[in-house]
N, C-alpha and C positions, 0 to 999 in steps of 0.2 A: 714902326719897325716890327717886323714879324717875329714872333717868338715860337720856338719849337715846343711841342707837347712834352718833350723829355727835358724840360728846363730844370726839373728837380735833380738832375744828375750832376749839377755843377758842384764844385768843391766848396764846402760850407765854412769859410774862414770868418765870415761876418754874417749875422743872421738879421733878416729884416722881413717886412711884409711882402710876399710875392705879389707881383702886379704885371699887367700887360701894358706895354707902352704903345701908344697910338701916335704915329708920326713922330714929331720931335717935341710934342707937348708933355705935360705931366703924366706920370703913370697913373693908371686907374686901378684901384684895389679890386681884387677878385677873391672869391672864397679860397680858403686854404685847401691843400690837397686832402683827399678823403682816404688815402691809403693808410690804414691804421698800422701796417707793418713797418712803415718808414720810421727811422729814428728822427727825432724832432729837429736835429741839426740839418737833416736833409729835407724835411717837410717845410721848414720855415727858413728861407734863405733869400738873399738878393738875386734878382734876375737882371735888372738894369742898373745903370749908375744912379738913377733916381731912388732906387731901393736902398742904396748904401747910405744909412742914416748918419754915419759919422765920417770924419775926414773929408768934409765938404771942400776944403781948400785944395786937397789932392785931386778929387774927382772933377772939380771945376777947371783946374789947370789942365788936366789931361783932356777934358772935353774941348777946351779951346785948341789944344794941339790937333785934335781930330778934325774939328771944323775947318781949320786952316790947312789941313793935310800936311802937317809938319810934325808928325809923331816921332820923337827921338827914341833911342834905346832907353829902356827904363830899368831902374834898380829899386826894388821895394825891399825894405828891411824893417824889422821890429819883432816884438814878442808874438808867440803863437796866438791864433784866434782873433786877430785884430783886423782882418779883411784883406790881406795882401792878394791871395790867390783869387778870391771871389771878385775883387776889384778888376783884375786884369781879364778875367773871363767875361765880366760885364762889358769891359772895353771891347773885347773881341766881338761880342754881340752887337755893340753899338756900331762897329766898323763894318762887319760882314753880314749882319742880319742872321737869318735862319740857317744859312749854310756855313756858319763860322767854323764848324769842326773841320771842314775841308781846307781851311786856310791857316790852321794853326798846328803846331807840333808842341805837345805838352809832355815834358819829361820830369820825373822826380829824380833829382840828382843824388839823393841819398841812396837810391837803388842803382841808377846808371851814372856812376861817378868817375869812371875811368876815361882815359884818353881815347879809347876805341870808340866810345859813344860820340865824342866830338868829331872824330875823323870819319865816322861812318854815318850814323843817323842824322846828326845835326848838319854836317856838311852836305850830305846828299839832299836833304830837304831844302837847304839854302840855295843850292845850285839850280834847283828847278824853278824856272820863272813862272809867274802866275798871270793868267789872263784876266784876273779880277780888276775892276776899274780903279781900285785904290792903288794898285801897282806894287804892293808888297804883302808878304805873308808875315805871320807872327810866330816866334819861337818862345815858349814859356819854360824856363828852367827853375822848377821849384826846389827848395832846399839846396840851392847852389852853394851855400857855405860848406856843404859836405863834400864838394868835388875836390879831387886831388890837385896839388899845385901844378902838376904836369898837364892835367886836363884843362885847368883854368888858363894856363899859358897858351895852349893850343886854341882855346876858345877866343882868346884875345884877337888872334889873327883872323879867325873866321868872322867875327863881328865886323872887323875893319874891311874885309874883302867883299862881303856880300850885303853891304848896306843898301844897295839899289833894290835888292830883291826882298830883304827880310828886315824886320825889327825884332830885337831881342827884349825880353823882360826877364831880368835876373831877380830871383826871390830868395831871401834867406833871413834867418833870425839874427845873425851876428855879422854886421857889415865888415868888421875887422878881419874876418876870415875870407873875404873876397879880395883878391890881389888888387893893388892900386891901379894897375894898367886897365883892368876891366871897369873899376869904379870911374875912372876918368873918361871912359867912353860912354857912360850912361848918365841920364838925369836921375838924381837920387831923390827918393821920397821915403821919409821915416813914418811908419805906422805905429803910433803910440797906443798904449792900452785904452780901450774904449771908456769914455766917461761913464761913471756909475749911473747918472740919470738916463743915459741912452740905453744902457743894459736893462735898467728897471722898466723903461717904457716897453721894450720888446718882451720882457718877461711877463708884463701885465697882459699883453696881447695873447701870448701863448697860454697863459693861465686861464684867460677867459675862453679862448677857443677850445681848449682841452678840458675845461671844467675841473681844474686842479684845485683842491682845497689846500691853499697855502696860507699859513698864518703870518701876521706881520713880523714876528720875530724870526720865522722861517725864511721870509723874504730877505730880511737884513743879513741873516747868516749866509744865504745864497749869494747875495751881492758882495759880501765881504770875502768869501772864499773864491769867487770868480776872478777877482783882481783884474777886471777889465777884459776878460776872455769870454766872449759870448758863447763860443762852442762849449766851454767847460760848464757855464751856467746852465745851458739847456740840457746837457748830458746829465748833470746832477739832478736837475728838476725832474726829468723823465724817470730816472732811476728811483727817486724818492716817491714819485706818483705811483710807480709800479709796485713798490714795496709796502707803502703805508697808505691808509685811508686819508689821513690828514698829515700834511707836511709842515712840521714845526722846526724850531731850532735844533732840538735834540735829534730829530730824524735826519736833518741835513748833515750834522756832524757824524752821526753813526754811519750814514751812507757813504760819506767820503773818507772815513777813517781818520779824520782830523781830531785832535784832542778838544774836548768841550771846554769853553772858557771857564766854566765853574771848576773843572778839574785843574786847569792851569792856576787859577786863583788859589785853590787849596794847596797846591804844591809850593807856590811862591810864599804864601803865608807860613807854611811849615818851615821853609828855609830861612825865613826871617825871624821866627820866634822859637822854634823847637831845638832841642839838643841834636848834635850832629848825627849820632847813631840812630836816634828815633826818626829823624827826617830822612836819612838815607834808606832805612828799611821801609818807610811809608811810600817813598817814591818808587822803590823796587816793586812793592806790592801793587801799587796802582798801575805801573807799567805792564805788569803781568795780567792783571784783571781787565784792563782796557785795551790791551794789545798795542801799546804805544812804544815808539822809539824815542831815544833821547833827542834826536833831531827834531821830532815833532814838538817836544817840550821846549826846546830852545826857540823855535819859531814863535810859539805862543808866549814865551816869557818876555820878549822884547817890549810888547805894548804894556804889560803890567809893571815893568820896571819904571816906566814913565809916570805911573800913578803913585808910586811909593815916595814918601817924603825923605829922599836922600839929600845929603849935601852934594854940591856940584862935583867935587872931586871923587866922591864915592860913586856917583852915577856914571861918570866917565870911566872909572876903573871897571865897574860891573859890565857896562856895555862893551868895553874893549875885551873883557874876558869872554863874554858870550860869543863875540865874533871869532875870537881865537879858538874857542871850543868847537865852533862850527867848522872852522878850517881843519882842525885836527881830525875831527870825525870824517871829513871828506877825504882825508889822506889815509884812512884806515886805522886810526888810533883806537885803543881799547875803550869801549863804551863805559865799562865800569870805572876805569881810571878817570875818564872825563866827567862822569857824573859826580864822583867824589870831589874833583876839582871845582865843579860848578857849585856844589853845596858850600865848599870852603870859601869860594869867591863871595857868595851872598853873606856869609858870616863876617868876612873881612869888610864888606861894604857897610854892614850894620855897625861894626866897631869904628870905622872911619866917621860915620855919621854921629855916633855917640860922643866922640871926642870933642872937647871944647876948642 
């Protein structure tokens, strides 16, 4: 299959070793792009379905659809950075080859989200028949969960009316925001967060190619903060490489603005052992010095709660309070009041544990 020289312009949802596919065989590795100005999420990205290192069950199923010329309408959903957009663009290359851009219409529905887009751009593209041998064109609607209800209702009819000419790929993070009528017309595929070993494998390749000085604890911090999002992992790695000579755990946390685990441990220990006022003042001081928000502290506190020797009822009480505090903060509650409540909750958990 011929690959255009501008392959690096594809959307980088999932990062892998770029390669040139020859025929229908395995992809052959080629040197990485030499343009130093490119962000690494653009420099290292999949080009073909063989390059997509995870979600093999999804890519193999779609490849079977293509081989049998029975590609249905598709619905891709899942967290950001897990390969949804990159997979469908690789599918477009697999079907149409080098001229794939002439056969697809790609829209970001978070920008073009109104009913006018459906009635004008999408319908006009769908009405135009293609002379391509495969017999259909491809419409990719990214961030479709941001489309209005009216636009989705109009899209439902277009999908049904122009199936002979067009295949749709609907992409979104939250499937529950896609109306059931569209879901029922598509074959659904869920893209889960990438497995940490797969993220680590790709990071190792980029670290070697870019000569990044990454320490073992820095790599573990990077993998932990990425949470299966390859795009985020490479962005953080490139930022740290640009800012520091050596990328370790402290540099990764400083670069991302996340609280360092040592700081969270200090705060949790203070809430468990120190008097209320002393603890409250210490947390306030650390928040100011480190530039932390209470939401950051809550996110880090969850894992440390599991390491403390609480009684089951005390642990359940504390975890429930952490979740409640997060919800209150998300609805605009006072951070000072919620911080006081958080310290009090830890004190209550200690008392529940100390009772016979």
